[in-house]
The first five atom37 places (N, CA, C, CB, O) and aatype in JSON, in Angstrom:
{
  "aatype": [12, 0, 10, 11, 3, 13, 10, 2, 16, 7, 15, 16, 15, 14, 19, 15, 3, 3, 3, 6, 7, 17, 9, 2, 9, 2, 2, 16, 16, 17, 15, 14, 6, 8, 14, 7, 3, 16, 9, 6, 7, 6, 10, 19, 6, 11, 11, 13, 2, 9, 7, 11, 17, 2, 8, 2, 10, 18, 19, 9, 11, 1, 2, 3, 3, 15, 4, 1, 3, 19, 17, 7, 4, 18, 1, 10, 3, 11, 11, 12, 3, 6, 9, 5, 19, 7, 3, 9, 9, 1, 9, 1, 18, 11, 7, 6, 9, 16, 11, 15, 3, 7, 6, 13, 12, 18, 3, 18, 3, 19, 10, 11, 11, 11, 11, 5],
  "atom_mask": [
    [1, 1, 1, 1, 1],
    [1, 1, 1, 1, 1],
    [1, 1, 1, 1, 1],
    [1, 1, 1, 1, 1],
    [1, 1, 1, 1, 1],
    [1, 1, 1, 1, 1],
    [1, 1, 1, 1, 1],
    [1, 1, 1, 1, 1],
    [1, 1, 1, 1, 1],
    [1, 1, 1, 0, 1],
    [1, 1, 1, 1, 1],
    [1, 1, 1, 1, 1],
    [1, 1, 1, 1, 1],
    [1, 1, 1, 1, 1],
    [1, 1, 1, 1, 1],
    [1, 1, 1, 1, 1],
    [1, 1, 1, 1, 1],
    [1, 1, 1, 1, 1],
    [1, 1, 1, 1, 1],
    [1, 1, 1, 1, 1],
    [1, 1, 1, 0, 1],
    [1, 1, 1, 1, 1],
    [1, 1, 1, 1, 1],
    [1, 1, 1, 1, 1],
    [1, 1, 1, 1, 1],
    [1, 1, 1, 1, 1],
    [1, 1, 1, 1, 1],
    [1, 1, 1, 1, 1],
    [1, 1, 1, 1, 1],
    [1, 1, 1, 1, 1],
    [1, 1, 1, 1, 1],
    [1, 1, 1, 1, 1],
    [1, 1, 1, 1, 1],
    [1, 1, 1, 1, 1],
    [1, 1, 1, 1, 1],
    [1, 1, 1, 0, 1],
    [1, 1, 1, 1, 1],
    [1, 1, 1, 1, 1],
    [1, 1, 1, 1, 1],
    [1, 1, 1, 1, 1],
    [1, 1, 1, 0, 1],
    [1, 1, 1, 1, 1],
    [1, 1, 1, 1, 1],
    [1, 1, 1, 1, 1],
    [1, 1, 1, 1, 1],
    [1, 1, 1, 1, 1],
    [1, 1, 1, 1, 1],
    [1, 1, 1, 1, 1],
    [1, 1, 1, 1, 1],
    [1, 1, 1, 1, 1],
    [1, 1, 1, 0, 1],
    [1, 1, 1, 1, 1],
    [1, 1, 1, 1, 1],
    [1, 1, 1, 1, 1],
    [1, 1, 1, 1, 1],
    [1, 1, 1, 1, 1],
    [1, 1, 1, 1, 1],
    [1, 1, 1, 1, 1],
    [1, 1, 1, 1, 1],
    [1, 1, 1, 1, 1],
    [1, 1, 1, 1, 1],
    [1, 1, 1, 1, 1],
    [1, 1, 1, 1, 1],
    [1, 1, 1, 1, 1],
    [1, 1, 1, 1, 1],
    [1, 1, 1, 1, 1],
    [1, 1, 1, 1, 1],
    [1, 1, 1, 1, 1],
    [1, 1, 1, 1, 1],
    [1, 1, 1, 1, 1],
    [1, 1, 1, 1, 1],
    [1, 1, 1, 0, 1],
    [1, 1, 1, 1, 1],
    [1, 1, 1, 1, 1],
    [1, 1, 1, 1, 1],
    [1, 1, 1, 1, 1],
    [1, 1, 1, 1, 1],
    [1, 1, 1, 1, 1],
    [1, 1, 1, 1, 1],
    [1, 1, 1, 1, 1],
    [1, 1, 1, 1, 1],
    [1, 1, 1, 1, 1],
    [1, 1, 1, 1, 1],
    [1, 1, 1, 1, 1],
    [1, 1, 1, 1, 1],
    [1, 1, 1, 0, 1],
    [1, 1, 1, 1, 1],
    [1, 1, 1, 1, 1],
    [1, 1, 1, 1, 1],
    [1, 1, 1, 1, 1],
    [1, 1, 1, 1, 1],
    [1, 1, 1, 1, 1],
    [1, 1, 1, 1, 1],
    [1, 1, 1, 1, 1],
    [1, 1, 1, 0, 1],
    [1, 1, 1, 1, 1],
    [1, 1, 1, 1, 1],
    [1, 1, 1, 1, 1],
    [1, 1, 1, 1, 1],
    [1, 1, 1, 1, 1],
    [1, 1, 1, 1, 1],
    [1, 1, 1, 0, 1],
    [1, 1, 1, 1, 1],
    [1, 1, 1, 1, 1],
    [1, 1, 1, 1, 1],
    [1, 1, 1, 1, 1],
    [1, 1, 1, 1, 1],
    [1, 1, 1, 1, 1],
    [1, 1, 1, 1, 1],
    [1, 1, 1, 1, 1],
    [1, 1, 1, 1, 1],
    [1, 1, 1, 1, 1],
    [1, 1, 1, 1, 1],
    [1, 1, 1, 1, 1],
    [1, 1, 1, 1, 1],
    [1, 1, 1, 1, 1]
  ],
  "atom_positions": [
    [[-23.41, 13.41, 9.06], [-22.26, 12.46, 9.56], [-22.91, 11.06, 9.88], [-21.48, 13.08, 10.98], [-23.92, 11.04, 10.59]],
    [[-22.4, 9.92, 9.4], [-22.92, 8.62, 9.76], [-22.55, 8.37, 11.3], [-22.3, 7.48, 8.78], [-21.65, 9.01, 11.85]],
    [[-23.19, 7.56, 11.84], [-22.89, 7.2, 13.36], [-21.49, 6.77, 13.5], [-23.82, 6.02, 13.92], [-20.79, 7.37, 14.32]],
    [[-20.96, 5.72, 12.77], [-19.74, 5.12, 12.72], [-18.68, 6.2, 12.46], [-19.75, 4.02, 11.7], [-17.55, 6.0, 12.92]],
    [[-18.92, 7.37, 11.73], [-18.01, 8.38, 11.68], [-17.96, 9.24, 13.02], [-18.33, 9.18, 10.52], [-16.9, 9.62, 13.51]],
    [[-19.15, 9.48, 13.51], [-19.18, 10.23, 14.69], [-18.39, 9.49, 15.91], [-20.67, 10.48, 15.04], [-17.63, 10.06, 16.69]],
    [[-18.68, 8.24, 15.9], [-18.0, 7.33, 17.04], [-16.51, 7.44, 16.85], [-18.43, 5.69, 16.95], [-15.77, 7.46, 17.84]],
    [[-16.07, 7.5, 15.66], [-14.73, 7.31, 15.23], [-13.81, 8.85, 15.5], [-14.82, 6.83, 13.54], [-12.6, 8.9, 15.73]],
    [[-14.65, 9.92, 15.43], [-13.96, 11.11, 15.4], [-13.61, 11.55, 17.02], [-14.88, 12.2, 14.58], [-12.65, 12.25, 17.34]],
    [[-14.55, 11.0, 17.93], [-14.33, 11.22, 19.3], [-15.12, 12.62, 19.64], [0.0, 0.0, 0.0], [-15.04, 13.09, 20.77]],
    [[-15.74, 13.13, 18.79], [-16.65, 14.28, 18.99], [-17.45, 14.11, 20.26], [-17.6, 14.43, 17.79], [-17.88, 13.01, 20.58]],
    [[-17.66, 15.17, 20.97], [-18.7, 15.11, 22.04], [-20.01, 15.84, 21.85], [-18.13, 15.63, 23.24], [-20.84, 15.99, 22.75]],
    [[-20.15, 16.26, 20.66], [-21.3, 17.09, 20.29], [-22.01, 16.58, 18.91], [-20.79, 18.61, 20.14], [-21.77, 17.0, 17.77]],
    [[-22.95, 15.59, 19.29], [-23.52, 14.93, 18.16], [-24.71, 15.88, 17.4], [-24.12, 13.51, 18.7], [-25.22, 15.66, 16.3]],
    [[-24.97, 16.88, 18.23], [-25.99, 17.83, 17.61], [-25.49, 18.78, 16.53], [-26.6, 18.67, 18.67], [-24.57, 19.57, 16.75]],
    [[-26.13, 18.69, 15.37], [-25.9, 19.52, 14.22], [-26.67, 20.78, 14.04], [-26.1, 18.78, 13.11], [-27.69, 21.03, 14.69]],
    [[-26.18, 21.53, 13.2], [-26.88, 22.83, 12.89], [-28.18, 22.57, 12.25], [-26.04, 23.74, 11.97], [-29.02, 23.45, 12.08]],
    [[-28.36, 21.18, 11.83], [-29.65, 20.73, 11.03], [-30.7, 20.54, 12.16], [-29.43, 19.22, 10.09], [-31.85, 20.38, 11.75]],
    [[-30.54, 20.54, 13.43], [-31.55, 20.29, 14.45], [-32.06, 21.62, 15.04], [-30.96, 19.4, 15.57], [-32.94, 21.64, 15.9]],
    [[-31.49, 22.71, 14.53], [-32.1, 24.08, 15.07], [-33.63, 24.19, 14.65], [-31.26, 25.42, 14.41], [-33.99, 23.87, 13.52]],
    [[-34.43, 24.61, 15.53], [-35.9, 24.59, 15.21], [-36.68, 23.42, 15.53], [0.0, 0.0, 0.0], [-37.91, 23.43, 15.52]],
    [[-35.9, 22.27, 15.85], [-36.68, 21.14, 16.19], [-36.77, 20.7, 17.58], [-36.24, 20.12, 15.5], [-35.76, 20.89, 18.25]],
    [[-37.76, 20.16, 18.15], [-37.91, 19.95, 19.53], [-37.47, 18.37, 19.84], [-39.46, 20.32, 19.97], [-37.75, 17.51, 18.99]],
    [[-36.91, 18.06, 20.88], [-36.63, 16.73, 21.22], [-37.93, 16.11, 21.8], [-35.45, 16.67, 22.2], [-38.34, 16.58, 22.86]],
    [[-38.66, 15.01, 21.17], [-39.84, 14.67, 21.76], [-39.57, 13.53, 22.75], [-40.85, 14.32, 20.72], [-40.54, 13.02, 23.31]],
    [[-38.39, 13.1, 22.99], [-38.03, 12.11, 24.02], [-37.88, 12.75, 25.39], [-36.73, 11.41, 23.65], [-37.61, 11.99, 26.32]],
    [[-38.02, 13.94, 25.6], [-37.84, 14.73, 26.72], [-39.04, 14.97, 27.41], [-37.25, 15.9, 26.41], [-39.25, 16.12, 27.81]],
    [[-39.9, 14.05, 27.62], [-41.35, 14.35, 28.11], [-41.6, 14.04, 29.64], [-42.38, 13.47, 27.27], [-42.72, 14.19, 30.13]],
    [[-40.54, 13.61, 30.36], [-40.77, 13.38, 31.6], [-40.33, 14.49, 32.56], [-40.21, 12.2, 31.88], [-39.16, 14.87, 32.45]],
    [[-41.13, 15.08, 33.52], [-40.74, 16.12, 34.28], [-39.84, 15.64, 35.58], [-42.01, 16.87, 34.67], [-40.24, 14.8, 36.39]],
    [[-38.76, 16.21, 35.62], [-37.91, 15.67, 36.67], [-37.22, 16.83, 37.42], [-36.85, 14.69, 36.07], [-36.14, 17.32, 37.1]],
    [[-38.02, 17.22, 38.5], [-37.44, 18.24, 39.35], [-36.12, 18.1, 39.82], [-38.17, 18.4, 40.4], [-35.68, 16.99, 40.08]],
    [[-35.38, 19.25, 39.98], [-34.21, 19.04, 40.39], [-33.94, 19.93, 41.81], [-33.29, 19.35, 39.22], [-32.96, 19.66, 42.51]],
    [[-34.66, 20.77, 42.11], [-34.43, 21.73, 43.23], [-35.81, 21.93, 43.91], [-33.8, 23.16, 42.7], [-36.83, 21.87, 43.24]],
    [[-35.83, 22.16, 45.2], [-36.95, 22.42, 45.94], [-37.63, 23.77, 45.18], [-36.53, 22.63, 47.55], [-36.93, 24.69, 44.77]],
    [[-38.93, 23.73, 45.07], [-39.61, 24.83, 44.53], [-39.88, 24.62, 42.92], [0.0, 0.0, 0.0], [-40.63, 25.38, 42.32]],
    [[-39.28, 23.65, 42.35], [-39.59, 23.29, 40.96], [-40.98, 22.85, 40.71], [-38.7, 22.24, 40.51], [-41.42, 21.95, 41.43]],
    [[-41.75, 23.36, 39.77], [-43.19, 23.2, 39.77], [-43.51, 22.73, 38.29], [-43.97, 24.61, 40.2], [-42.71, 22.86, 37.36]],
    [[-44.57, 22.25, 38.19], [-45.32, 21.96, 36.9], [-46.67, 22.09, 36.99], [-45.09, 20.67, 36.4], [-47.23, 21.6, 37.97]],
    [[-47.44, 22.78, 35.98], [-48.88, 22.85, 36.21], [-49.53, 22.69, 34.96], [-49.31, 24.1, 36.85], [-48.92, 22.8, 33.9]],
    [[-50.86, 22.42, 35.04], [-51.69, 22.14, 33.89], [-52.86, 21.21, 34.12], [0.0, 0.0, 0.0], [-53.25, 21.04, 35.27]],
    [[-53.37, 20.68, 33.21], [-54.76, 19.9, 33.14], [-54.04, 18.34, 33.33], [-55.79, 20.18, 31.41], [-53.08, 17.94, 32.66]],
    [[-54.71, 17.6, 34.38], [-54.34, 16.25, 34.5], [-55.02, 15.49, 33.36], [-54.72, 15.7, 35.87], [-56.24, 15.44, 33.47]],
    [[-54.59, 15.0, 32.48], [-55.29, 14.33, 31.27], [-55.38, 12.83, 31.39], [-54.52, 14.64, 29.93], [-56.23, 12.16, 30.79]],
    [[-54.33, 12.25, 32.32], [-54.43, 10.71, 32.43], [-53.72, 10.44, 33.57], [-53.87, 9.86, 31.22], [-52.74, 11.09, 33.94]],
    [[-54.33, 9.22, 34.31], [-53.52, 8.63, 35.26], [-53.37, 7.18, 34.98], [-54.04, 8.85, 36.57], [-54.29, 6.43, 34.67]],
    [[-52.12, 6.84, 35.12], [-51.56, 5.28, 34.62], [-51.15, 4.69, 35.82], [-50.21, 5.23, 33.5], [-50.37, 5.28, 36.56]],
    [[-51.67, 3.4, 36.14], [-51.18, 2.7, 37.09], [-50.51, 1.38, 37.06], [-52.01, 2.63, 37.74], [-50.87, 0.59, 36.19]],
    [[-49.55, 1.04, 37.93], [-48.61, -0.07, 37.81], [-47.86, -0.17, 36.64], [-49.23, -1.23, 37.93], [-47.78, -1.21, 35.98]],
    [[-47.23, 0.99, 36.34], [-46.43, 1.0, 34.99], [-45.08, 0.58, 35.25], [-46.38, 2.42, 34.29], [-44.55, 0.92, 36.31]],
    [[-44.47, -0.1, 34.43], [-43.04, -0.54, 34.41], [-42.56, -1.66, 35.52], [0.0, 0.0, 0.0], [-43.35, -2.18, 36.3]],
    [[-41.46, -1.88, 35.48], [-40.98, -2.79, 36.54], [-41.3, -2.72, 37.78], [-39.84, -2.8, 36.63], [-41.57, -3.75, 38.4]],
    [[-41.32, -1.57, 38.32], [-41.52, -1.23, 39.77], [-43.06, -0.96, 39.94], [-40.6, 0.1, 40.23], [-43.4, -0.65, 41.08]],
    [[-43.96, -1.02, 39.07], [-45.31, -0.74, 39.22], [-45.61, 0.64, 39.82], [-45.89, -1.77, 40.03], [-46.26, 0.77, 40.86]],
    [[-45.15, 1.59, 39.18], [-45.25, 2.99, 39.69], [-46.59, 3.56, 38.96], [-43.8, 3.94, 39.32], [-47.09, 2.98, 37.99]],
    [[-47.05, 4.62, 39.46], [-48.0, 5.35, 38.87], [-47.38, 6.48, 38.0], [-48.89, 5.84, 39.9], [-46.25, 6.92, 38.23]],
    [[-48.13, 6.91, 37.04], [-47.75, 7.8, 36.11], [-48.83, 8.87, 35.94], [-47.44, 7.1, 34.87], [-49.97, 8.46, 35.73]],
    [[-48.64, 10.1, 36.01], [-49.49, 11.21, 35.75], [-49.19, 12.09, 34.53], [-49.48, 12.01, 36.88], [-48.07, 12.59, 34.49]],
    [[-50.03, 12.34, 33.58], [-49.82, 13.04, 32.33], [-50.38, 14.19, 32.52], [-50.32, 12.43, 31.17], [-51.58, 14.18, 32.77]],
    [[-49.73, 15.39, 32.45], [-50.05, 16.88, 32.45], [-49.99, 17.54, 31.24], [-49.22, 17.59, 33.29], [-48.92, 17.6, 30.63]],
    [[-51.17, 18.12, 30.75], [-51.25, 18.92, 29.63], [-50.73, 20.33, 30.09], [-52.71, 18.93, 29.06], [-51.5, 20.88, 30.88]],
    [[-49.86, 20.88, 29.84], [-49.39, 22.32, 29.95], [-50.09, 23.39, 29.05], [-47.92, 22.35, 29.63], [-50.71, 23.1, 28.03]],
    [[-49.91, 24.67, 29.52], [-50.64, 25.77, 28.71], [-50.07, 25.81, 27.32], [-50.5, 27.23, 29.39], [-50.76, 26.36, 26.46]],
    [[-49.0, 25.35, 27.01], [-48.48, 25.27, 25.51], [-48.87, 24.09, 24.84], [-46.99, 25.34, 25.4], [-48.33, 23.83, 23.76]],
    [[-49.79, 23.28, 25.36], [-50.46, 22.1, 24.82], [-49.42, 20.91, 24.78], [-51.04, 22.42, 23.37], [-49.75, 19.92, 24.12]],
    [[-48.28, 20.91, 25.39], [-47.41, 19.86, 25.5], [-47.69, 19.03, 26.68], [-46.1, 20.34, 25.52], [-48.16, 19.6, 27.66]],
    [[-47.46, 17.72, 26.72], [-47.86, 16.86, 27.8], [-46.46, 16.46, 28.29], [-48.85, 15.6, 27.34], [-45.46, 16.3, 27.59]],
    [[-46.55, 16.32, 29.7], [-45.32, 15.95, 30.49], [-45.82, 14.76, 31.33], [-44.7, 17.22, 31.45], [-47.0, 14.68, 31.67]],
    [[-44.88, 13.84, 31.65], [-45.25, 12.72, 32.41], [-44.53, 12.99, 33.75], [-44.86, 11.35, 31.71], [-43.37, 13.4, 33.8]],
    [[-45.32, 12.72, 34.91], [-44.76, 12.87, 36.14], [-44.89, 11.46, 36.88], [-45.45, 14.06, 36.88], [-45.97, 10.97, 37.21]],
    [[-43.71, 10.89, 37.09], [-43.81, 9.81, 37.76], [-44.22, 9.82, 39.36], [-42.63, 9.25, 37.54], [-43.79, 10.7, 40.11]],
    [[-45.01, 8.84, 39.77], [-45.43, 8.79, 41.05], [-44.37, 8.35, 42.25], [0.0, 0.0, 0.0], [-43.34, 7.74, 41.96]],
    [[-44.64, 8.63, 43.31], [-43.88, 8.14, 44.35], [-44.83, 8.1, 45.88], [-42.53, 9.13, 44.4], [-45.86, 8.77, 45.98]],
    [[-44.41, 7.38, 46.83], [-45.41, 7.33, 47.8], [-46.21, 8.65, 48.12], [-44.8, 6.85, 48.97], [-47.43, 8.76, 48.0]],
    [[-45.34, 9.65, 48.54], [-46.05, 10.88, 48.99], [-46.85, 11.62, 47.84], [-45.01, 11.87, 49.6], [-47.86, 12.28, 48.07]],
    [[-46.38, 11.48, 46.75], [-47.11, 12.13, 45.6], [-48.33, 11.28, 45.16], [-46.12, 12.32, 44.36], [-49.36, 11.89, 44.88]],
    [[-48.31, 10.06, 45.09], [-49.46, 9.28, 44.93], [-50.65, 9.47, 45.99], [-49.01, 7.91, 44.94], [-51.84, 9.46, 45.68]],
    [[-50.16, 9.64, 47.24], [-51.18, 9.95, 48.29], [-51.93, 11.19, 48.05], [-50.56, 10.06, 49.62], [-53.12, 11.28, 48.33]],
    [[-51.2, 12.21, 47.49], [-51.95, 13.59, 47.35], [-52.65, 13.43, 46.03], [-50.93, 14.98, 47.36], [-53.65, 14.14, 45.91]],
    [[-52.35, 12.66, 45.02], [-52.99, 12.53, 43.81], [-54.29, 11.81, 43.73], [-52.16, 11.96, 42.99], [-55.1, 11.84, 42.81]],
    [[-54.37, 11.12, 44.91], [-55.69, 10.36, 45.18], [-56.8, 11.16, 45.01], [-55.79, 9.81, 46.52], [-57.78, 10.66, 44.45]],
    [[-56.82, 12.44, 45.44], [-57.98, 13.27, 45.46], [-58.17, 14.11, 44.13], [-57.89, 14.18, 46.66], [-59.1, 14.9, 43.99]],
    [[-57.14, 13.85, 43.1], [-57.22, 14.68, 42.1], [-57.91, 13.89, 40.91], [-55.86, 15.24, 41.79], [-57.59, 12.72, 40.71]],
    [[-58.8, 14.49, 40.16], [-59.44, 13.65, 39.12], [-58.85, 14.2, 37.73], [-61.12, 13.75, 39.18], [-58.36, 15.32, 37.61]],
    [[-58.95, 13.34, 36.79], [-58.7, 13.67, 35.4], [-59.57, 14.95, 35.01], [-59.04, 12.39, 34.46], [-60.74, 15.06, 35.38]],
    [[-58.99, 15.8, 34.33], [-59.62, 17.15, 33.94], [-59.44, 18.28, 35.13], [0.0, 0.0, 0.0], [-59.85, 19.42, 34.93]],
    [[-58.85, 17.94, 36.26], [-58.55, 18.84, 37.09], [-57.31, 19.79, 36.7], [-58.38, 18.16, 38.26], [-56.32, 19.32, 36.14]],
    [[-57.43, 21.07, 37.0], [-56.1, 22.0, 36.73], [-55.27, 21.87, 38.02], [-56.48, 23.72, 36.44], [-55.73, 22.2, 39.11]],
    [[-54.15, 21.42, 37.88], [-53.18, 21.25, 39.18], [-51.93, 21.88, 39.03], [-52.83, 19.77, 39.51], [-51.65, 22.36, 37.93]],
    [[-51.08, 21.97, 40.05], [-49.78, 22.44, 40.15], [-49.14, 21.47, 41.13], [-49.72, 23.93, 40.57], [-49.65, 21.23, 42.22]],
    [[-48.0, 20.92, 40.71], [-47.04, 19.94, 41.54], [-45.92, 20.84, 41.88], [-46.46, 18.55, 40.69], [-45.38, 21.51, 41.0]],
    [[-45.55, 20.91, 43.11], [-44.35, 21.6, 43.55], [-43.39, 20.66, 44.34], [-44.74, 22.81, 44.42], [-43.75, 20.13, 45.39]],
    [[-42.22, 20.49, 43.81], [-41.43, 19.73, 44.5], [-40.89, 20.28, 45.86], [-40.46, 19.42, 43.66], [-40.45, 21.43, 45.82]],
    [[-40.86, 19.74, 46.88], [-40.47, 20.29, 48.26], [-39.19, 19.74, 48.61], [-41.5, 19.95, 49.4], [-38.68, 20.19, 49.64]],
    [[-38.53, 18.83, 47.96], [-37.24, 18.26, 48.33], [-37.3, 16.81, 48.98], [0.0, 0.0, 0.0], [-38.23, 16.04, 48.76]],
    [[-36.26, 16.51, 49.76], [-36.06, 15.22, 50.12], [-36.48, 15.33, 51.72], [-34.48, 14.71, 49.76], [-36.13, 16.33, 52.35]],
    [[-37.27, 14.22, 52.4], [-37.34, 14.33, 53.79], [-36.86, 12.96, 54.23], [-38.79, 14.72, 54.32], [-36.93, 11.96, 53.5]],
    [[-36.34, 12.97, 55.54], [-35.93, 11.84, 56.05], [-36.84, 11.0, 56.92], [-34.87, 12.13, 56.68], [-37.23, 11.51, 57.97]],
    [[-37.22, 9.84, 56.64], [-38.13, 8.99, 57.46], [-37.5, 8.52, 58.65], [-38.63, 7.83, 56.71], [-36.28, 8.59, 58.73]],
    [[-38.25, 8.02, 59.67], [-38.0, 7.44, 60.86], [-36.91, 6.44, 60.97], [-39.12, 6.92, 61.27], [-36.32, 6.23, 62.03]],
    [[-36.61, 5.75, 59.76], [-35.84, 4.62, 59.74], [-34.49, 5.14, 58.84], [-36.73, 3.3, 59.09], [-33.7, 4.31, 58.4]],
    [[-34.32, 6.53, 58.62], [-33.1, 6.95, 58.15], [-33.12, 7.06, 56.71], [0.0, 0.0, 0.0], [-32.23, 7.71, 56.16]],
    [[-34.05, 6.5, 56.03], [-34.13, 6.37, 54.6], [-34.79, 7.87, 54.28], [-35.09, 4.95, 54.07], [-35.41, 8.54, 55.11]],
    [[-34.54, 8.21, 53.0], [-35.27, 9.34, 52.5], [-36.24, 9.15, 51.38], [-34.37, 10.29, 52.09], [-36.18, 8.18, 50.62]],
    [[-37.25, 10.22, 51.28], [-38.27, 10.04, 50.35], [-38.48, 11.5, 49.72], [-39.6, 9.42, 51.05], [-38.12, 12.54, 50.27]],
    [[-39.09, 11.4, 48.55], [-39.27, 12.86, 47.96], [-40.66, 13.37, 48.56], [-39.31, 12.88, 46.17], [-41.54, 12.59, 48.91]],
    [[-40.75, 14.66, 48.65], [-42.04, 15.3, 49.08], [-42.63, 16.3, 48.0], [-41.81, 16.09, 50.44], [-41.93, 16.94, 47.21]],
    [[-43.87, 16.33, 48.08], [-44.4, 17.34, 47.07], [-45.48, 18.06, 47.65], [-44.89, 16.71, 45.77], [-45.91, 17.61, 48.71]],
    [[-46.05, 19.15, 47.13], [-47.22, 19.84, 47.3], [-48.03, 19.62, 46.1], [-46.99, 21.24, 47.57], [-47.48, 19.75, 45.0]],
    [[-49.24, 19.31, 46.18], [-50.26, 19.18, 44.97], [-51.33, 20.15, 45.26], [-50.93, 17.65, 44.8], [-52.02, 20.02, 46.27]],
    [[-51.54, 21.2, 44.37], [-52.64, 22.22, 44.52], [-53.7, 22.02, 43.24], [-51.93, 23.83, 44.54], [-53.35, 21.74, 42.09]],
    [[-54.94, 22.2, 43.64], [-55.78, 22.02, 42.58], [-56.52, 23.57, 42.41], [-56.84, 20.71, 42.9], [-56.83, 24.3, 43.36]],
    [[-56.69, 23.85, 41.13], [-57.17, 25.15, 41.05], [-58.76, 24.95, 41.18], [-56.67, 25.9, 39.68], [-59.4, 24.0, 40.74]],
    [[-59.35, 26.24, 41.99], [-60.66, 26.2, 42.26], [-61.56, 26.41, 40.99], [-60.91, 27.18, 43.3], [-61.2, 27.2, 40.11]],
    [[-62.7, 25.71, 40.91], [-63.59, 25.97, 39.85], [-64.21, 27.24, 39.95], [-64.57, 24.99, 39.76], [-64.7, 27.7, 40.98]],
    [[-64.16, 27.86, 38.73], [-64.74, 29.21, 38.64], [-66.27, 29.41, 38.53], [-64.17, 29.82, 37.51], [-66.75, 30.54, 38.46]]
  ]
}
């Protein structure tokens, strides 16, 4: 189905049966939704001052060999200072916390696997 045909039909489901067995490669950013959500794997890269807001970006290689991007924020960046590329880590989203000025920020635990 051509894009113009899809737009003209009003259909809300652009995914066809032809997509079965394929993986969406544009879904590479880890975005936790609930406290307790985790990602773990090997830290393969740290990128600094990325994008319009100059955020840090951490690339995690998971056990299935897929890589996921994790965007930094103040609390996560502070904890990632001690993590080196090559470390096996687990990042756990703890939820939102309220700062003294009434604003909120995201909080994370970062765990590093002990060397054997």
